[in-house]
KEPA-509168 format. One record per residue (C-alpha): residue in one letter; z negated, x negated, y; residue number from 1. Coordinates in nm, 4 decimals. Each point is the difference from the previous one (the first is absolute). Example, Ala and Ser with C-alpha at 12.3 -4.5 7.8 and 13.67 -1.06 7.14 Angstrom:
<recs>
rest, zz, xx, yy, nr
A, -0.7800, -1.2300, -0.4500, 1
S, 0.0660, -0.1370, 0.3440, 2
</recs>
This chain:
<recs>
rest, zz, xx, yy, nr
M, 0.6504, -2.4777, 2.6971, 1
K, -0.2798, 0.1785, 0.0341, 2
S, -0.1279, 0.1638, -0.3281, 3
Y, -0.1390, 0.3240, -0.0281, 4
V, -0.3015, -0.0046, -0.2611, 5
L, -0.1103, 0.3300, -0.1607, 6
S, -0.3603, -0.0936, -0.1744, 7
F, -0.1349, 0.1382, -0.3200, 8
A, -0.1984, 0.2085, 0.2195, 9
L, 0.3431, 0.2264, -0.0208, 10
A, 0.0940, -0.0649, -0.3478, 11
F, 0.1069, -0.3195, -0.2251, 12
C, 0.3629, 0.0973, -0.0062, 13
F, 0.0499, 0.0802, 0.3563, 14
Q, -0.1128, -0.3431, 0.1017, 15
L, 0.2162, -0.3010, 0.1301, 16
T, -0.1708, -0.3105, -0.1807, 17
T, 0.1431, -0.2465, 0.1941, 18
V, -0.0680, -0.2845, 0.2410, 19
F, 0.0316, 0.0710, 0.3828, 20
G, 0.3162, -0.1190, 0.1229, 21
Q, 0.1817, 0.1134, -0.3377, 22
S, 0.3469, 0.1248, 0.0062, 23
V, 0.0806, 0.3909, -0.0573, 24
A, 0.1975, -0.1156, -0.2813, 25
E, -0.2605, -0.1983, -0.1316, 26
D, -0.2724, 0.2692, 0.0317, 27
V, 0.2621, 0.2619, -0.1844, 28
S, 0.0592, -0.2494, -0.2995, 29
S, -0.3847, -0.0361, -0.0286, 30
Y, -0.0377, 0.3762, -0.0139, 31
V, 0.2584, 0.0723, -0.2468, 32
N, -0.1588, -0.2627, -0.2235, 33
Q, -0.3449, 0.1482, 0.0365, 34
L, 0.1537, 0.3326, -0.1104, 35
N, 0.1771, -0.1712, -0.2778, 36
Q, -0.2963, -0.1403, -0.1559, 37
I, -0.1575, 0.3359, 0.0017, 38
S, 0.2803, 0.1549, -0.1653, 39
T, 0.3260, -0.1810, -0.0668, 40
L, 0.2606, 0.1380, 0.1940, 41
T, 0.3910, 0.0002, -0.0412, 42
T, 0.2388, -0.2042, 0.1929, 43
V, 0.1410, 0.2958, 0.1631, 44
Q, -0.3609, 0.1506, 0.0559, 45
K, -0.1037, -0.3653, 0.1890, 46
Q, 0.2988, 0.0230, 0.1926, 47
E, -0.0611, 0.3484, 0.1239, 48
I, -0.3623, -0.0580, 0.0743, 49
S, 0.0993, -0.3212, 0.1743, 50
T, 0.2046, 0.1676, 0.2423, 51
L, -0.2394, 0.2855, 0.0382, 52
R, -0.2707, -0.2369, 0.0628, 53
T, 0.1850, -0.2115, 0.2787, 54
K, 0.0937, 0.3057, 0.2031, 55
Y, -0.3670, 0.1158, -0.0120, 56
E, -0.0897, -0.3626, 0.1022, 57
K, 0.2304, -0.0354, 0.2810, 58
D, -0.0901, 0.3778, 0.1106, 59
L, -0.3502, -0.1494, 0.0146, 60
L, 0.1008, -0.3111, 0.2107, 61
A, 0.2018, 0.2426, 0.2362, 62
L, -0.3319, 0.2153, 0.0608, 63
G, -0.1306, -0.3364, 0.1703, 64
S, -0.3382, 0.1795, 0.0717, 65
V, -0.3173, 0.1066, -0.1824, 66
D, 0.0836, 0.3796, -0.0489, 67
L, -0.1838, 0.0241, -0.3270, 68
D, 0.1287, 0.3442, -0.0293, 69
K, 0.3505, -0.0799, 0.0221, 70
K, -0.0448, -0.2772, -0.2379, 71
N, -0.1766, 0.2349, -0.2577, 72
Q, 0.3060, 0.2296, 0.0416, 73
L, 0.2476, -0.2679, -0.0381, 74
L, -0.1976, -0.1302, -0.3245, 75
I, -0.0350, 0.3586, -0.1739, 76
L, 0.3740, 0.0601, 0.0606, 77
F, 0.0697, -0.3279, -0.1685, 78
L, -0.2402, 0.0919, -0.2900, 79
Q, 0.1720, 0.3347, -0.0378, 80
K, 0.3379, -0.1923, -0.0156, 81
R, -0.1386, -0.2504, -0.2323, 82
E, -0.1039, 0.2766, -0.2423, 83
N, 0.3649, 0.1193, -0.0119, 84
I, 0.1033, -0.3607, -0.1502, 85
L, -0.2757, -0.0064, -0.2447, 86
E, -0.0060, 0.1382, -0.3505, 87
R, -0.2982, 0.2049, -0.0823, 88
E, -0.1774, -0.2865, -0.2133, 89
Q, 0.0590, -0.2313, 0.2880, 90
R, -0.1578, 0.2462, 0.2278, 91
V, -0.3104, 0.0481, -0.2189, 92
A, -0.0339, -0.3635, -0.0195, 93
I, 0.0359, -0.0962, 0.3678, 94
N, -0.1965, 0.2829, 0.1326, 95
A, -0.2893, -0.0722, -0.2698, 96
K, -0.0315, -0.3386, 0.1554, 97
E, 0.0032, 0.0895, 0.3605, 98
I, -0.2503, 0.2531, -0.0510, 99
T, -0.2331, -0.2545, -0.2100, 100
E, 0.0570, -0.2786, 0.2388, 101
K, -0.1017, 0.2546, 0.2950, 102
E, -0.3254, 0.1132, -0.1643, 103
T, -0.1347, -0.3238, -0.1734, 104
E, 0.0847, -0.1775, 0.3284, 105
E, -0.2209, 0.2957, 0.1947, 106
L, -0.2823, -0.0614, -0.2855, 107
K, 0.0021, -0.3354, 0.0813, 108
S, -0.0507, 0.0187, 0.3853, 109
I, -0.3070, 0.2462, -0.1187, 110
L, -0.1487, -0.1656, -0.3155, 111
S, -0.0746, -0.3609, -0.0828, 112
L, 0.1658, -0.0022, -0.3339, 113
D, 0.0032, -0.2821, -0.2312, 114
N, 0.3215, -0.0902, -0.1729, 115
N, -0.0999, 0.1770, -0.3206, 116
Q, -0.1040, 0.3145, 0.1928, 117
F, 0.3132, -0.0116, 0.1849, 118
N, 0.2812, -0.0601, -0.2829, 119
V, -0.1634, 0.2683, -0.2161, 120
I, -0.0031, 0.2608, 0.3013, 121
H, 0.3659, -0.1313, 0.0858, 122
T, 0.1231, 0.0427, -0.3689, 123
D, -0.1639, 0.3458, -0.0260, 124
F, 0.1217, 0.1429, 0.3275, 125
S, 0.3485, -0.1172, -0.0853, 126
N, -0.0026, 0.1799, -0.3311, 127
F, -0.0889, 0.3363, 0.1948, 128
N, 0.2305, -0.0873, 0.2689, 129
T, 0.3012, 0.0012, -0.2400, 130
L, -0.1132, 0.3317, -0.1709, 131
L, -0.0229, 0.1154, 0.3822, 132
M, 0.3461, -0.0963, 0.0616, 133
N, 0.1301, 0.1122, -0.3065, 134
A, -0.1315, 0.3721, 0.0658, 135
K, 0.1654, -0.0258, 0.3321, 136
Q, 0.3291, -0.0646, -0.1503, 137
A, -0.0598, 0.3112, -0.2040, 138
Y, -0.1795, 0.2271, 0.2229, 139
A, 0.0274, 0.1345, 0.3356, 140
I, -0.2464, -0.1641, 0.1980, 141
N, -0.1178, 0.3537, 0.1513, 142
S, -0.0335, 0.1253, -0.3653, 143
Q, -0.3086, 0.1016, -0.1753, 144
E, 0.0784, -0.2514, -0.2881, 145
Y, 0.0143, -0.3031, 0.2491, 146
L, -0.3275, 0.1285, 0.1653, 147
E, -0.1836, -0.0086, -0.3116, 148
V, 0.1455, -0.3368, -0.1187, 149
S, -0.0774, -0.1720, 0.3196, 150
T, -0.3568, 0.1538, 0.0030, 151
M, -0.0624, -0.1244, -0.3268, 152
I, 0.1619, -0.3576, 0.0802, 153
A, -0.2462, 0.0171, 0.3144, 154
D, -0.3088, 0.0499, -0.1745, 155
R, 0.0986, -0.2705, -0.2650, 156
K, 0.0526, -0.2310, 0.2558, 157
F, -0.3547, 0.0371, 0.1517, 158
E, -0.1513, -0.0079, -0.3479, 159
T, 0.1694, -0.3305, -0.0389, 160
I, -0.1644, -0.1212, 0.3061, 161
N, -0.3263, 0.1254, -0.1096, 162
A, 0.0021, -0.1533, -0.3433, 163
N, 0.1039, -0.3285, 0.1500, 164
C, -0.2198, -0.0486, 0.2855, 165
T, -0.3827, -0.0865, 0.0438, 166
V, -0.2227, 0.2681, 0.1563, 167
Q, 0.0101, -0.1656, 0.3182, 168
Q, 0.3668, 0.0176, -0.0004, 169
Q, -0.0132, 0.3543, -0.0897, 170
N, -0.2135, 0.1016, 0.2633, 171
H, 0.2230, -0.2210, 0.2460, 172
F, 0.3041, 0.1746, -0.1255, 173
K, -0.1507, 0.3434, 0.0407, 174
A, -0.0894, -0.0669, 0.3757, 175
H, 0.3676, -0.1144, 0.0647, 176
K, 0.1516, 0.2544, -0.2550, 177
D, 0.1593, 0.2260, 0.2938, 178
I, 0.1424, -0.2962, 0.1855, 179
Y, 0.1571, -0.1164, -0.3072, 180
R, 0.1075, 0.3432, -0.0945, 181
K, 0.1625, 0.0829, 0.3255, 182
S, 0.2058, -0.3220, -0.0034, 183
I, 0.1390, 0.0264, -0.3535, 184
S, 0.0774, 0.3814, 0.0660, 185
S, 0.2008, -0.1276, 0.3672, 186
F, 0.1497, -0.2697, -0.2037, 187
M, 0.1445, 0.2671, -0.3025, 188
T, 0.0658, 0.2729, 0.2741, 189
K, 0.2627, -0.2752, 0.1736, 190
Y, 0.1104, -0.2180, -0.2417, 191
I, 0.0022, 0.1370, -0.3535, 192
Y, 0.0588, 0.4033, 0.1129, 193
Y, 0.1898, -0.0833, 0.3421, 194
N, -0.2193, 0.2539, 0.1718, 195
Q, 0.0949, 0.3128, -0.2292, 196
D, -0.2597, 0.2570, -0.0426, 197
T, -0.2040, -0.0346, -0.3029, 198
K, -0.3088, 0.1672, -0.1584, 199
L, -0.1806, -0.3075, -0.0455, 200
V, -0.3871, -0.0152, 0.0236, 201
S, -0.2212, -0.2866, 0.0993, 202
R, -0.2621, -0.0839, -0.2479, 203
</recs>
């Protein structure tokens, strides 16, 4: 059976980290295990997410095309339903992981970071994204309160990049900052905010 693999370019948690030809059941089991490693799931949650993920994968297979818009719609619907199964702390942990993996993968594609640089940035971003997702649970995403938190965190992230990169890397990042910013903004809008309107600004 053909596997549909969504890369980290979309998001860590959406990815089917599978071998070509792996069955839907194996894909789903792998996916649920990944979630459980990020934030421990109850037996009921595992069952509910397995059922939901199975439907999502079968719907993808049924498309039988490369219609990215339809695939994105299915993914967003899946994520919205997944959110209803998870508890607040789990949503925070999983979303923070998804954002961090997306951001750091994008940075790796732009900058030649050594292991120490990458690890420091990854840790800082993970902490910042945990704060951001806690704010998402506390405030409406189009509220002034959430805007202030997201703006502060965006500034902190760019400070972290500058603090841990050489001058040459900083200049290289500045030249690609708009591309990076647009990519992350698009990711957040689709897969974290589910295409809801927000007041988020690009820093």
